[in-house]
C-alpha positions in Angstrom: 17.5 -12.0 -38.6 16.1 -9.9 -41.4 14.9 -6.7 -39.9 13.0 -5.8 -43.0 10.7 -8.9 -42.8 7.0 -8.4 -42.5 6.8 -10.4 -39.3 9.6 -8.7 -37.4 7.2 -6.8 -35.1 5.6 -10.1 -34.1 9.0 -11.7 -33.3 10.0 -8.7 -31.2 6.7 -8.6 -29.4 6.9 -12.4 -28.7 10.4 -11.9 -27.2 9.1 -8.9 -25.1 6.2 -10.9 -23.7 8.4 -13.8 -22.9 10.9 -11.6 -21.1 8.1 -9.9 -19.2 6.7 -13.3 -18.2 10.1 -14.4 -16.9 10.5 -11.2 -14.9 7.0 -11.7 -13.4 7.8 -15.3 -12.5 11.1 -14.4 -10.9 9.4 -11.6 -8.9 6.6 -14.0 -7.7 9.3 -16.6 -6.6 11.2 -13.9 -4.7 8.1 -12.6 -3.0 7.0 -16.1 -2.0 10.5 -16.8 -0.7 10.4 -13.8 1.6 6.9 -14.6 2.8 7.9 -18.2 3.7 11.0 -17.1 5.5 8.9 -14.7 7.6 6.5 -17.5 8.4 9.3 -19.9 9.3 10.8 -17.3 11.6 7.4 -16.7 13.3 6.9 -20.4 13.8 10.3 -20.8 15.3 9.7 -17.9 17.7 6.3 -19.4 18.7 7.7 -22.9 19.1 10.2 -21.6 21.6 7.6 -19.8 23.7 5.1 -22.8 23.6 7.8 -25.3 24.4 8.8 -23.4 27.6 5.3 -23.4 29.0 4.7 -27.2 29.0 
């Protein structure tokens, strides 16, 4: 890559935005995964207590 080219700032900015987008996407996936695991655990706890009543 020619670091003296006129468009080098655009290329670096495009890579930075892409990297930030990937980090944001990975963070959203991890947060959603934790949320779903908590919901599954809560449902399994409630299923056990409701099943014992009937």
